[in-house]
Backbone and ligand atoms as CSV (ligand in chain L), in Angstrom:
chain,resi,resn,atom,element,x,y,z
A,1,MET,N,N,11.458,-1.957,-1.945
A,1,MET,CA,C,10.180,-2.452,-2.465
A,1,MET,C,C,10.425,-3.594,-3.441
A,2,SER,N,N,9.678,-4.635,-3.302
A,2,SER,CA,C,9.783,-5.705,-4.288
A,2,SER,C,C,8.513,-5.727,-5.121
A,3,ALA,N,N,8.684,-5.853,-6.416
A,3,ALA,CA,C,7.541,-5.751,-7.325
A,3,ALA,C,C,6.718,-7.032,-7.295
A,4,GLY,N,N,5.536,-6.932,-7.843
A,4,GLY,CA,C,4.714,-8.121,-8.009
A,4,GLY,C,C,3.918,-8.538,-6.800
A,5,ARG,N,N,3.697,-7.603,-5.856
A,5,ARG,CA,C,2.818,-7.903,-4.723
A,5,ARG,C,C,1.378,-7.964,-5.201
A,6,TRP,N,N,0.551,-8.583,-4.392
A,6,TRP,CA,C,-0.867,-8.714,-4.739
A,6,TRP,C,C,-1.689,-7.764,-3.892
A,7,PHE,N,N,-2.507,-6.956,-4.568
A,7,PHE,CA,C,-3.406,-6.034,-3.876
A,7,PHE,C,C,-4.799,-6.159,-4.470
A,8,CYS,N,N,-5.807,-5.871,-3.664
A,8,CYS,CA,C,-7.170,-5.872,-4.196
A,8,CYS,C,C,-7.978,-4.792,-3.503
A,9,TRP,N,N,-9.138,-4.498,-4.103
A,9,TRP,CA,C,-10.043,-3.495,-3.533
A,9,TRP,C,C,-11.113,-4.215,-2.726
A,10,GLY,N,N,-11.022,-4.148,-1.414
A,10,GLY,CA,C,-12.105,-4.598,-0.537
A,10,GLY,C,C,-12.439,-6.073,-0.624
A,11,GLU,N,N,-13.524,-6.417,0.044
A,11,GLU,CA,C,-13.991,-7.801,0.121
A,11,GLU,C,C,-14.303,-8.379,-1.266
A,12,LYS,N,N,-14.866,-7.540,-2.109
A,12,LYS,CA,C,-15.174,-7.968,-3.480
A,12,LYS,C,C,-13.907,-8.378,-4.217
A,13,GLY,N,N,-12.857,-7.644,-3.979
A,13,GLY,CA,C,-11.577,-7.948,-4.619
A,13,GLY,C,C,-11.040,-9.300,-4.184
A,14,PHE,N,N,-11.150,-9.579,-2.879
A,14,PHE,CA,C,-10.735,-10.892,-2.382
A,14,PHE,C,C,-11.544,-11.992,-3.062
A,15,LEU,N,N,-12.861,-11.784,-3.108
A,15,LEU,CA,C,-13.742,-12.815,-3.670
A,15,LEU,C,C,-13.402,-13.080,-5.131
A,16,ALA,N,N,-13.100,-12.015,-5.873
A,16,ALA,CA,C,-12.757,-12.184,-7.290
A,16,ALA,C,C,-11.483,-13.023,-7.430
A,17,ILE,N,N,-10.540,-12.811,-6.522
A,17,ILE,CA,C,-9.297,-13.595,-6.568
A,17,ILE,C,C,-9.570,-15.042,-6.166
A,18,TYR,N,N,-10.389,-15.244,-5.138
A,18,TYR,CA,C,-10.729,-16.607,-4.708
A,18,TYR,C,C,-11.407,-17.394,-5.818
A,19,GLU,N,N,-12.305,-16.719,-6.543
A,19,GLU,CA,C,-13.048,-17.422,-7.599
A,19,GLU,C,C,-12.122,-17.965,-8.679
A,20,LYS,N,N,-11.012,-17.250,-8.894
A,20,LYS,CA,C,-10.087,-17.654,-9.959
A,20,LYS,C,C,-8.894,-18.460,-9.438
A,21,LEU,N,N,-8.919,-18.787,-8.147
A,21,LEU,CA,C,-7.737,-19.381,-7.526
A,21,LEU,C,C,-7.294,-20.676,-8.215
A,22,LYS,N,N,-8.254,-21.494,-8.602
A,22,LYS,CA,C,-7.915,-22.790,-9.208
A,22,LYS,C,C,-7.238,-22.632,-10.573
A,23,ALA,N,N,-7.416,-21.461,-11.177
A,23,ALA,CA,C,-6.812,-21.226,-12.498
A,23,ALA,C,C,-5.626,-20.274,-12.420
A,24,THR,N,N,-5.181,-19.966,-11.171
A,24,THR,CA,C,-4.120,-18.981,-10.986
A,24,THR,C,C,-2.787,-19.678,-10.697
A,25,ALA,N,N,-1.729,-19.155,-11.311
A,25,ALA,CA,C,-0.396,-19.734,-11.088
A,25,ALA,C,C,0.178,-19.234,-9.766
A,26,CYS,N,N,0.850,-20.119,-9.055
A,26,CYS,CA,C,1.567,-19.730,-7.838
A,26,CYS,C,C,2.675,-18.741,-8.216
A,27,PRO,N,N,2.792,-17.610,-7.506
A,27,PRO,CA,C,3.836,-16.647,-7.861
A,27,PRO,C,C,5.249,-17.173,-7.589
A,28,HIS,N,N,5.362,-18.199,-6.763
A,28,HIS,CA,C,6.690,-18.750,-6.458
A,28,HIS,C,C,7.086,-19.834,-7.459
A,29,CYS,N,N,6.262,-20.877,-7.598
A,29,CYS,CA,C,6.667,-22.036,-8.404
A,29,CYS,C,C,5.930,-22.116,-9.737
A,30,LYS,N,N,4.959,-21.224,-9.944
A,30,LYS,CA,C,4.217,-21.115,-11.208
A,30,LYS,C,C,3.233,-22.267,-11.469
A,31,ALA,N,N,3.128,-23.199,-10.535
A,31,ALA,CA,C,2.163,-24.304,-10.708
A,31,ALA,C,C,0.740,-23.756,-10.670
A,32,ILE,N,N,-0.125,-24.343,-11.465
A,32,ILE,CA,C,-1.520,-23.901,-11.521
A,32,ILE,C,C,-2.415,-24.945,-10.856
A,33,GLY,N,N,-3.417,-24.436,-10.112
A,33,GLY,CA,C,-4.416,-25.341,-9.564
A,33,GLY,C,C,-4.132,-25.816,-8.151
A,34,LEU,N,N,-3.104,-25.288,-7.516
A,34,LEU,CA,C,-2.723,-25.782,-6.189
A,34,LEU,C,C,-2.881,-24.745,-5.081
A,35,LEU,N,N,-3.355,-23.567,-5.449
A,35,LEU,CA,C,-3.485,-22.504,-4.444
A,35,LEU,C,C,-4.757,-22.689,-3.624
A,36,VAL,N,N,-4.615,-22.529,-2.313
A,36,VAL,CA,C,-5.776,-22.597,-1.411
A,36,VAL,C,C,-5.711,-21.441,-0.415
A,37,ARG,N,N,-6.853,-21.107,0.148
A,37,ARG,CA,C,-6.909,-20.037,1.154
A,37,ARG,C,C,-6.154,-20.457,2.406
A,38,HIS,N,N,-5.548,-19.469,3.077
A,38,HIS,CA,C,-4.684,-19.825,4.198
A,38,HIS,C,C,-4.736,-18.771,5.302
A,39,GLY,N,N,-5.902,-18.271,5.599
A,39,GLY,CA,C,-6.045,-17.373,6.749
A,39,GLY,C,C,-5.825,-15.900,6.434
A,40,PHE,N,N,-5.639,-15.131,7.505
A,40,PHE,CA,C,-5.667,-13.674,7.408
A,40,PHE,C,C,-4.439,-13.041,8.053
A,41,LEU,N,N,-4.127,-11.837,7.630
A,41,LEU,CA,C,-3.255,-10.963,8.421
A,41,LEU,C,C,-4.155,-9.870,8.965
A,42,ARG,N,N,-4.111,-9.688,10.270
A,42,ARG,CA,C,-4.957,-8.656,10.874
A,42,ARG,C,C,-4.096,-7.593,11.530
A,43,GLY,N,N,-4.681,-6.413,11.667
A,43,GLY,CA,C,-3.952,-5.342,12.350
A,43,GLY,C,C,-4.873,-4.188,12.643
A,44,TYR,N,N,-4.284,-3.148,13.233
A,44,TYR,CA,C,-5.066,-1.974,13.623
A,44,TYR,C,C,-4.880,-0.865,12.599
A,45,ASP,N,N,-5.873,0.002,12.480
A,45,ASP,CA,C,-5.617,1.301,11.854
A,45,ASP,C,C,-6.548,2.332,12.486
A,46,GLU,N,N,-6.524,3.552,11.970
A,46,GLU,CA,C,-7.227,4.613,12.678
A,46,GLU,C,C,-8.741,4.412,12.707
A,47,SER,N,N,-9.259,3.601,11.777
A,47,SER,CA,C,-10.703,3.346,11.787
A,47,SER,C,C,-11.054,2.354,12.897
A,48,SER,N,N,-10.063,1.613,13.372
A,48,SER,CA,C,-10.326,0.581,14.355
A,48,SER,C,C,-9.100,0.389,15.261
A,49,PRO,N,N,-8.802,1.397,16.088
A,49,PRO,CA,C,-7.578,1.323,16.893
A,49,PRO,C,C,-7.631,0.279,18.010
A,50,GLN,N,N,-8.839,-0.133,18.407
A,50,GLN,CA,C,-8.958,-1.081,19.517
A,50,GLN,C,C,-9.066,-2.523,19.047
A,51,GLU,N,N,-9.576,-2.698,17.848
A,51,GLU,CA,C,-9.857,-4.058,17.403
A,51,GLU,C,C,-9.171,-4.306,16.057
A,52,LYS,N,N,-8.538,-5.439,15.944
A,52,LYS,CA,C,-7.834,-5.730,14.699
A,52,LYS,C,C,-8.825,-6.005,13.568
A,53,THR,N,N,-8.503,-5.508,12.407
A,53,THR,CA,C,-9.304,-5.813,11.226
A,53,THR,C,C,-8.419,-6.516,10.205
A,54,VAL,N,N,-9.073,-7.135,9.211
A,54,VAL,CA,C,-8.320,-7.852,8.180
A,54,VAL,C,C,-7.542,-6.851,7.337
A,55,ARG,N,N,-6.264,-7.105,7.148
A,55,ARG,CA,C,-5.423,-6.265,6.307
A,55,ARG,C,C,-5.029,-6.992,5.031
A,56,ALA,N,N,-4.856,-8.286,5.151
A,56,ALA,CA,C,-4.469,-9.092,3.996
A,56,ALA,C,C,-4.943,-10.518,4.218
A,57,ARG,N,N,-5.018,-11.278,3.131
A,57,ARG,CA,C,-5.324,-12.710,3.260
A,57,ARG,C,C,-4.156,-13.505,2.718
A,58,ARG,N,N,-3.946,-14.637,3.357
A,58,ARG,CA,C,-2.835,-15.501,2.977
A,58,ARG,C,C,-3.335,-16.555,1.994
A,59,ILE,N,N,-2.481,-16.878,1.057
A,59,ILE,CA,C,-2.774,-17.961,0.116
A,59,ILE,C,C,-1.599,-18.931,0.137
A,60,PHE,N,N,-1.914,-20.202,0.089
A,60,PHE,CA,C,-0.930,-21.275,0.280
A,60,PHE,C,C,-0.881,-22.134,-0.976
A,61,CYS,N,N,0.324,-22.421,-1.437
A,61,CYS,CA,C,0.504,-23.318,-2.578
A,61,CYS,C,C,0.651,-24.720,-1.990
A,62,SER,N,N,-0.419,-25.482,-2.044
A,62,SER,CA,C,-0.535,-26.673,-1.197
A,62,SER,C,C,0.387,-27.819,-1.602
A,63,ASN,N,N,1.117,-28.302,-0.573
A,63,ASN,CA,C,1.914,-29.519,-0.759
A,63,ASN,C,C,1.435,-30.604,0.199
A,64,ARG,N,N,0.216,-30.399,0.726
A,64,ARG,CA,C,-0.327,-31.385,1.654
A,64,ARG,C,C,-1.077,-32.463,0.883
A,65,ASN,N,N,-1.228,-33.642,1.522
A,65,ASN,CA,C,-1.967,-34.761,0.924
A,65,ASN,C,C,-1.468,-35.090,-0.486
A,66,ASN,N,N,-0.170,-35.162,-0.612
A,66,ASN,CA,C,0.475,-35.515,-1.889
A,66,ASN,C,C,0.237,-34.519,-3.015
A,67,ARG,N,N,-0.162,-33.313,-2.659
A,67,ARG,CA,C,-0.307,-32.324,-3.721
A,67,ARG,C,C,1.080,-31.790,-4.077
A,68,LYS,N,N,1.180,-31.268,-5.288
A,68,LYS,CA,C,2.511,-30.965,-5.829
A,68,LYS,C,C,2.926,-29.496,-5.696
A,69,GLY,N,N,2.263,-28.764,-4.825
A,69,GLY,CA,C,2.620,-27.358,-4.638
A,69,GLY,C,C,3.964,-27.188,-3.946
A,70,CYS,N,N,4.431,-25.941,-3.898
A,70,CYS,CA,C,5.759,-25.686,-3.318
A,70,CYS,C,C,5.696,-25.458,-1.812
A,71,GLY,N,N,4.480,-25.360,-1.249
A,71,GLY,CA,C,4.369,-25.207,0.196
A,71,GLY,C,C,4.611,-23.793,0.692
A,72,ARG,N,N,4.761,-22.842,-0.221
A,72,ARG,CA,C,4.994,-21.455,0.200
A,72,ARG,C,C,3.680,-20.681,0.226
A,73,THR,N,N,3.713,-19.555,0.904
A,73,THR,CA,C,2.503,-18.728,1.009
A,73,THR,C,C,2.800,-17.338,0.452
A,74,PHE,N,N,1.744,-16.605,0.153
A,74,PHE,CA,C,1.876,-15.180,-0.164
A,74,PHE,C,C,0.618,-14.467,0.306
A,75,SER,N,N,0.674,-13.149,0.337
A,75,SER,CA,C,-0.446,-12.367,0.859
A,75,SER,C,C,-1.109,-11.555,-0.234
A,76,VAL,N,N,-2.424,-11.448,-0.118
A,76,VAL,CA,C,-3.173,-10.504,-0.961
A,76,VAL,C,C,-3.605,-9.371,-0.050
A,77,TRP,N,N,-3.057,-8.195,-0.279
A,77,TRP,CA,C,-3.309,-7.045,0.601
A,77,TRP,C,C,-4.499,-6.227,0.117
A,78,LEU,N,N,-5.243,-5.690,1.079
A,78,LEU,CA,C,-6.213,-4.650,0.736
A,78,LEU,C,C,-5.410,-3.418,0.340
A,79,ALA,N,N,-5.777,-2.818,-0.790
A,79,ALA,CA,C,-4.963,-1.719,-1.341
A,79,ALA,C,C,-4.887,-0.512,-0.414
A,80,ASP,N,N,-5.858,-0.379,0.498
A,80,ASP,CA,C,-5.836,0.803,1.370
A,80,ASP,C,C,-5.195,0.531,2.733
A,81,LYS,N,N,-4.463,-0.575,2.835
A,81,LYS,CA,C,-3.734,-0.854,4.082
A,81,LYS,C,C,-2.240,-0.680,3.840
A,82,ILE,N,N,-1.539,-0.416,4.916
A,82,ILE,CA,C,-0.099,-0.205,4.805
A,82,ILE,C,C,0.640,-1.162,5.723
A,83,ARG,N,N,1.587,-1.834,5.119
A,83,ARG,CA,C,2.375,-2.837,5.832
A,83,ARG,C,C,3.081,-2.222,7.053
A,84,ARG,N,N,2.997,-2.869,8.187
A,84,ARG,CA,C,3.668,-2.461,9.424
A,84,ARG,C,C,3.286,-1.056,9.898
A,85,LEU,N,N,2.173,-0.543,9.438
A,85,LEU,CA,C,1.725,0.772,9.902
A,85,LEU,C,C,0.256,0.695,10.257
A,86,SER,N,N,-0.092,1.161,11.447
A,86,SER,CA,C,-1.494,1.103,11.832
A,86,SER,C,C,-2.186,2.391,11.405
A,87,LEU,N,N,-2.193,2.580,10.092
A,87,LEU,CA,C,-2.736,3.788,9.487
A,87,LEU,C,C,-3.240,3.380,8.105
A,88,SER,N,N,-4.394,3.905,7.702
A,88,SER,CA,C,-4.856,3.612,6.351
A,88,SER,C,C,-4.098,4.485,5.355
A,89,THR,N,N,-4.157,4.097,4.083
A,89,THR,CA,C,-3.506,4.905,3.042
A,89,THR,C,C,-4.113,6.311,3.008
A,90,ARG,N,N,-5.409,6.391,3.257
A,90,ARG,CA,C,-6.086,7.693,3.188
A,90,ARG,C,C,-5.555,8.647,4.264
A,91,CYS,N,N,-5.391,8.106,5.462
A,91,CYS,CA,C,-4.872,8.915,6.561
A,91,CYS,C,C,-3.422,9.318,6.274
A,92,LEU,N,N,-2.650,8.391,5.739
A,92,LEU,CA,C,-1.261,8.698,5.394
A,92,LEU,C,C,-1.194,9.795,4.335
A,93,TRP,N,N,-2.058,9.714,3.341
A,93,TRP,CA,C,-2.107,10.716,2.271
A,93,TRP,C,C,-2.395,12.098,2.843
A,94,THR,N,N,-3.399,12.178,3.719
A,94,THR,CA,C,-3.742,13.457,4.349
A,94,THR,C,C,-2.556,13.996,5.151
A,95,PHE,N,N,-1.926,13.101,5.887
A,95,PHE,CA,C,-0.793,13.501,6.725
A,95,PHE,C,C,0.368,14.024,5.872
A,96,LEU,N,N,0.745,13.298,4.842
A,96,LEU,CA,C,1.876,13.718,4.010
A,96,LEU,C,C,1.591,15.060,3.345
A,97,GLN,N,N,0.374,15.222,2.844
A,97,GLN,CA,C,0.009,16.499,2.226
A,97,GLN,C,C,0.090,17.635,3.239
A,98,SER,N,N,-0.344,17.357,4.474
A,98,SER,CA,C,-0.327,18.391,5.505
A,98,SER,C,C,1.091,18.785,5.872
A,99,VAL,N,N,2.003,17.809,5.937
A,99,VAL,CA,C,3.396,18.141,6.271
A,99,VAL,C,C,3.983,19.032,5.182
A,100,VAL,N,N,3.734,18.663,3.930
A,100,VAL,CA,C,4.278,19.442,2.813
A,100,VAL,C,C,3.694,20.856,2.821
A,101,ALA,N,N,2.410,20.960,3.146
A,101,ALA,CA,C,1.750,22.270,3.097
A,101,ALA,C,C,2.117,23.159,4.276
A,102,GLY,N,N,2.232,22.581,5.477
A,102,GLY,CA,C,2.357,23.454,6.634
A,102,GLY,C,C,3.352,23.023,7.695
A,103,GLY,N,N,4.113,21.971,7.403
A,103,GLY,CA,C,5.116,21.528,8.379
A,103,GLY,C,C,4.582,20.456,9.318
A,104,MET,N,N,5.521,19.830,10.001
A,104,MET,CA,C,5.215,18.656,10.831
A,104,MET,C,C,4.273,18.958,11.993
A,105,VAL,N,N,4.523,20.049,12.704
A,105,VAL,CA,C,3.731,20.323,13.910
A,105,VAL,C,C,2.263,20.522,13.545
A,106,ALA,N,N,2.026,21.329,12.505
A,106,ALA,CA,C,0.654,21.577,12.066
A,106,ALA,C,C,0.015,20.294,11.549
A,107,ALA,N,N,0.800,19.471,10.855
A,107,ALA,CA,C,0.256,18.235,10.278
A,107,ALA,C,C,-0.192,17.276,11.371
A,108,ILE,N,N,0.609,17.167,12.407
A,108,ILE,CA,C,0.251,16.257,13.509
A,108,ILE,C,C,-1.043,16.724,14.166
A,109,ARG,N,N,-1.183,18.042,14.272
A,109,ARG,CA,C,-2.412,18.587,14.861
A,109,ARG,C,C,-3.612,18.362,13.927
A,110,HIS,N,N,-3.349,18.453,12.643
A,110,HIS,CA,C,-4.432,18.361,11.655
A,110,HIS,C,C,-4.963,16.928,11.498
A,111,VAL,N,N,-4.040,15.959,11.508
A,111,VAL,CA,C,-4.457,14.573,11.258
A,111,VAL,C,C,-4.921,13.960,12.564
A,112,ASP,N,N,-6.178,13.599,12.569
A,112,ASP,CA,C,-6.778,13.084,13.782
A,112,ASP,C,C,-6.607,11.562,13.806
A,113,CYS,N,N,-5.590,11.105,14.496
A,113,CYS,CA,C,-5.454,9.652,14.607
A,113,CYS,C,C,-4.858,9.306,15.964
A,114,HIS,N,N,-4.775,8.030,16.226
A,114,HIS,CA,C,-4.414,7.551,17.558
A,114,HIS,C,C,-2.909,7.494,17.792
A,115,LEU,N,N,-2.111,7.843,16.792
A,115,LEU,CA,C,-0.669,7.689,16.931
A,115,LEU,C,C,-0.034,8.881,17.648
A,116,SER,N,N,1.084,8.606,18.299
A,116,SER,CA,C,1.789,9.677,19.021
A,116,SER,C,C,2.572,10.541,18.035
A,117,ASP,N,N,3.000,11.720,18.514
A,117,ASP,CA,C,3.799,12.618,17.674
A,117,ASP,C,C,5.049,11.908,17.169
A,118,ARG,N,N,5.666,11.175,18.072
A,118,ARG,CA,C,6.900,10.488,17.710
A,118,ARG,C,C,6.643,9.450,16.599
A,119,GLN,N,N,5.525,8.753,16.709
A,119,GLN,CA,C,5.182,7.763,15.669
A,119,GLN,C,C,4.928,8.442,14.325
A,120,MET,N,N,4.252,9.596,14.384
A,120,MET,CA,C,3.985,10.329,13.148
A,120,MET,C,C,5.291,10.787,12.503
A,121,GLN,N,N,6.220,11.224,13.346
A,121,GLN,CA,C,7.523,11.656,12.825
A,121,GLN,C,C,8.266,10.486,12.182
A,122,ARG,N,N,8.118,9.316,12.783
A,122,ARG,CA,C,8.769,8.123,12.235
A,122,ARG,C,C,8.165,7.740,10.871
A,123,ILE,N,N,6.847,7.940,10.770
A,123,ILE,CA,C,6.162,7.642,9.501
A,123,ILE,C,C,6.667,8.579,8.401
A,124,TRP,N,N,6.837,9.853,8.760
A,124,TRP,CA,C,7.370,10.801,7.779
A,124,TRP,C,C,8.771,10.357,7.336
A,125,LYS,N,N,9.575,9.930,8.282
A,125,LYS,CA,C,10.941,9.488,7.991
A,125,LYS,C,C,10.911,8.308,7.014
A,126,ARG,N,N,9.976,7.404,7.273
A,126,ARG,CA,C,9.874,6.222,6.415
A,126,ARG,C,C,9.525,6.634,4.980
A,127,PHE,N,N,8.607,7.589,4.853
A,127,PHE,CA,C,8.257,8.109,3.530
A,127,PHE,C,C,9.473,8.797,2.908
A,128,ASP,N,N,10.144,9.606,3.707
A,128,ASP,CA,C,11.289,10.380,3.229
A,128,ASP,C,C,12.376,9.449,2.672
A,129,LEU,N,N,12.635,8.377,3.404
A,129,LEU,CA,C,13.665,7.427,2.970
A,129,LEU,C,C,13.253,6.676,1.704
A,130,GLY,N,N,11.943,6.532,1.506
A,130,GLY,CA,C,11.461,5.758,0.358
A,130,GLY,C,C,11.213,6.589,-0.897
A,131,GLN,N,N,11.470,7.899,-0.809
A,131,GLN,CA,C,11.076,8.791,-1.912
A,131,GLN,C,C,11.637,8.417,-3.278
A,132,SER,N,N,12.901,8.041,-3.320
A,132,SER,CA,C,13.476,7.782,-4.650
A,132,SER,C,C,12.857,6.519,-5.256
A,133,GLN,N,N,12.557,5.538,-4.398
A,133,GLN,CA,C,11.899,4.325,-4.918
A,133,GLN,C,C,10.478,4.631,-5.384
A,134,ILE,N,N,9.810,5.512,-4.661
A,134,ILE,CA,C,8.451,5.896,-5.052
A,134,ILE,C,C,8.489,6.598,-6.420
A,135,ARG,N,N,9.445,7.504,-6.564
A,135,ARG,CA,C,9.601,8.211,-7.851
A,135,ARG,C,C,9.846,7.238,-9.001
A,136,THR,N,N,10.757,6.306,-8.770
A,136,THR,CA,C,11.080,5.332,-9.818
A,136,THR,C,C,9.830,4.566,-10.216
A,137,ALA,N,N,9.058,4.151,-9.223
A,137,ALA,CA,C,7.831,3.405,-9.511
A,137,ALA,C,C,6.834,4.277,-10.273
A,138,LEU,N,N,6.748,5.548,-9.895
A,138,LEU,CA,C,5.778,6.441,-10.536
A,138,LEU,C,C,6.104,6.707,-12.001
A,139,TRP,N,N,7.386,6.655,-12.345
A,139,TRP,CA,C,7.778,6.861,-13.741
A,139,TRP,C,C,7.143,5.819,-14.663
A,140,GLN,N,N,6.823,4.654,-14.127
A,140,GLN,CA,C,6.132,3.643,-14.946
A,140,GLN,C,C,4.749,4.132,-15.358
A,141,GLN,N,N,4.220,5.024,-14.550
A,141,GLN,CA,C,2.847,5.475,-14.749
A,141,GLN,C,C,2.781,6.742,-15.609
A,142,CYS,N,N,3.592,7.721,-15.285
A,142,CYS,CA,C,3.629,8.966,-16.057
A,142,CYS,C,C,4.854,9.784,-15.681
A,143,GLU,N,N,5.117,10.823,-16.473
A,143,GLU,CA,C,6.195,11.752,-16.131
A,143,GLU,C,C,5.744,12.650,-14.987
A,144,PRO,N,N,6.680,13.182,-14.215
A,144,PRO,CA,C,6.258,14.109,-13.156
A,144,PRO,C,C,5.686,15.387,-13.753
A,145,PRO,N,N,4.699,15.981,-13.105
A,145,PRO,CA,C,4.096,17.204,-13.647
A,145,PRO,C,C,5.026,18.396,-13.475
A,146,GLU,N,N,4.821,19.404,-14.306
A,146,GLU,CA,C,5.542,20.675,-14.138
A,146,GLU,C,C,4.903,21.419,-12.972
A,147,LEU,N,N,5.740,21.826,-12.021
A,147,LEU,CA,C,5.210,22.623,-10.922
A,147,LEU,C,C,5.518,24.087,-11.195
A,148,PRO,N,N,4.683,24.997,-10.723
A,148,PRO,CA,C,4.933,26.418,-10.962
A,148,PRO,C,C,6.335,26.798,-10.494
A,149,ALA,N,N,7.040,27.555,-11.333
A,149,ALA,CA,C,8.458,27.812,-11.064
A,149,ALA,C,C,8.676,28.854,-9.974
A,150,LYS,N,N,7.657,29.627,-9.676
A,150,LYS,CA,C,7.897,30.796,-8.819
A,150,LYS,C,C,8.299,30.450,-7.376
A,151,SER,N,N,7.820,29.325,-6.879
A,151,SER,CA,C,8.222,28.986,-5.515
A,151,SER,C,C,9.108,27.735,-5.523
A,152,ALA,N,N,9.934,27.629,-4.520
A,152,ALA,CA,C,10.805,26.452,-4.415
A,152,ALA,C,C,9.970,25.275,-3.908
A,153,HIS,N,N,10.243,24.108,-4.459
A,153,HIS,CA,C,9.498,22.929,-4.023
A,153,HIS,C,C,10.429,21.959,-3.339
A,154,SER,N,N,9.950,21.387,-2.268
A,154,SER,CA,C,10.730,20.342,-1.633
A,154,SER,C,C,10.605,19.086,-2.476
A,155,PRO,N,N,11.591,18.194,-2.373
A,155,PRO,CA,C,11.471,16.909,-3.074
A,155,PRO,C,C,10.176,16.186,-2.690
A,156,ALA,N,N,9.771,16.292,-1.429
A,156,ALA,CA,C,8.547,15.612,-0.987
A,156,ALA,C,C,7.325,16.166,-1.715
A,157,ALA,N,N,7.288,17.498,-1.889
A,157,ALA,CA,C,6.163,18.104,-2.604
A,157,ALA,C,C,6.121,17.605,-4.041
A,158,GLU,N,N,7.285,17.426,-4.638
A,158,GLU,CA,C,7.337,16.918,-6.019
A,158,GLU,C,C,6.831,15.481,-6.100
A,159,VAL,N,N,7.211,14.679,-5.124
A,159,VAL,CA,C,6.751,13.280,-5.120
A,159,VAL,C,C,5.226,13.224,-4.987
A,160,LEU,N,N,4.670,14.036,-4.092
A,160,LEU,CA,C,3.216,14.014,-3.902
A,160,LEU,C,C,2.488,14.520,-5.149
A,161,ALA,N,N,3.060,15.534,-5.802
A,161,ALA,CA,C,2.442,16.040,-7.038
A,161,ALA,C,C,2.500,14.982,-8.141
A,162,HIS,N,N,3.609,14.284,-8.191
A,162,HIS,CA,C,3.761,13.202,-9.178
A,162,HIS,C,C,2.742,12.089,-8.908
A,163,LEU,N,N,2.587,11.770,-7.639
A,163,LEU,CA,C,1.635,10.722,-7.236
A,163,LEU,C,C,0.206,11.099,-7.640
A,164,GLN,N,N,-0.124,12.348,-7.395
A,164,GLN,CA,C,-1.476,12.804,-7.736
A,164,GLN,C,C,-1.680,12.812,-9.253
A,165,ALA,N,N,-0.636,13.206,-9.986
A,165,ALA,CA,C,-0.736,13.231,-11.450
A,165,ALA,C,C,-0.867,11.815,-12.020
A,166,ALA,N,N,-0.240,10.872,-11.353
A,166,ALA,CA,C,-0.285,9.481,-11.834
A,166,ALA,C,C,-1.672,8.867,-11.638
A,167,PHE,N,N,-2.370,9.298,-10.602
A,167,PHE,CA,C,-3.694,8.718,-10.303
A,167,PHE,C,C,-4.711,9.834,-10.074
A,168,PRO,N,N,-4.984,10.603,-11.124
A,168,PRO,CA,C,-5.797,11.818,-10.930
A,168,PRO,C,C,-7.240,11.532,-10.520
A,169,LYS,N,N,-7.735,10.359,-10.860
A,169,LYS,CA,C,-9.149,10.091,-10.567
A,169,LYS,C,C,-9.344,9.418,-9.206
A,170,SER,N,N,-8.267,9.073,-8.553
A,170,SER,CA,C,-8.394,8.323,-7.312
A,170,SER,C,C,-8.562,9.259,-6.122
A,171,ASP,N,N,-9.450,8.899,-5.195
A,171,ASP,CA,C,-9.560,9.726,-3.990
A,171,ASP,C,C,-8.469,9.354,-2.988
A,172,CYS,N,N,-7.796,8.242,-3.187
A,172,CYS,CA,C,-6.588,7.987,-2.403
A,172,CYS,C,C,-5.471,7.493,-3.318
A,173,PRO,N,N,-4.612,8.399,-3.773
A,173,PRO,CA,C,-3.562,8.009,-4.717
A,173,PRO,C,C,-2.587,6.961,-4.162
A,174,ILE,N,N,-2.451,6.896,-2.828
A,174,ILE,CA,C,-1.516,5.899,-2.277
A,174,ILE,C,C,-2.083,4.484,-2.472
A,175,ALA,N,N,-3.381,4.321,-2.231
A,175,ALA,CA,C,-4.007,3.013,-2.471
A,175,ALA,C,C,-3.941,2.656,-3.954
A,176,ALA,N,N,-4.196,3.644,-4.815
A,176,ALA,CA,C,-4.140,3.411,-6.261
A,176,ALA,C,C,-2.724,3.017,-6.690
A,177,PHE,N,N,-1.740,3.661,-6.088
A,177,PHE,CA,C,-0.327,3.344,-6.348
A,177,PHE,C,C,-0.061,1.868,-6.041
A,178,GLN,N,N,-0.461,1.437,-4.850
A,178,GLN,CA,C,-0.178,0.053,-4.426
A,178,GLN,C,C,-0.865,-0.941,-5.345
A,179,HIS,N,N,-2.123,-0.629,-5.699
A,179,HIS,CA,C,-2.904,-1.547,-6.525
A,179,HIS,C,C,-2.350,-1.604,-7.939
A,180,ALA,N,N,-2.053,-0.448,-8.521
A,180,ALA,CA,C,-1.637,-0.412,-9.936
A,180,ALA,C,C,-0.200,-0.889,-10.115
A,181,LEU,N,N,0.667,-0.502,-9.189
A,181,LEU,CA,C,2.102,-0.797,-9.374
A,181,LEU,C,C,2.540,-2.061,-8.656
A,182,ARG,N,N,1.610,-2.643,-7.889
A,182,ARG,CA,C,1.860,-3.919,-7.212
A,182,ARG,C,C,3.086,-3.873,-6.311
A,183,THR,N,N,3.190,-2.750,-5.614
A,183,THR,CA,C,4.306,-2.607,-4.695
A,183,THR,C,C,3.859,-1.775,-3.502
A,184,PHE,N,N,4.464,-2.005,-2.347
A,184,PHE,CA,C,4.102,-1.214,-1.169
A,184,PHE,C,C,4.574,0.224,-1.334
A,185,PHE,N,N,3.755,1.166,-0.891
A,185,PHE,CA,C,4.115,2.583,-1.008
A,185,PHE,C,C,5.296,2.910,-0.100
A,186,VAL,N,N,5.210,2.458,1.151
A,186,VAL,CA,C,6.345,2.634,2.079
A,186,VAL,C,C,6.619,1.322,2.782
L,1,ZN,ZN,ZN,3.978,-22.756,-5.453
């Protein structure tokens, strides 16, 4: 995970960023006043498996027409989208919780989405491999909660409990994670 990604909440979030674009520094070269809109990143998720929807918008530091920008681009992601995954953060959250609660087979049955079993297993693997980075990022937000000692907890259960403790008011802690910590969850 690389820090300092840009995330926003919905269309309103994009508009708020666009309104301030002329006063915003380029994240690459730090020049102010040269950022312009530069199209979209589109993709699928479970809400729209047949038709691509906007996942992120591109912004360009303009070096055209003798402007002094660096010519590089960056993306502003919707906080509830996940890079390279055709699944919303909300669906991923439900899935991860289900695996921790009842195992992979039950979770795949429980989460109603268009992905195959094999794809779901791959998503779990991706989360599993990213756990230590997720934990490190969460420490910026709060300490991990104490879990009841009587039962053994998997590391994954601890990560999810930590995530929930870090964003207790959010109905999707994964989206809140991406927005607050400016980094991709997986
Ligand atoms: Zn630049």
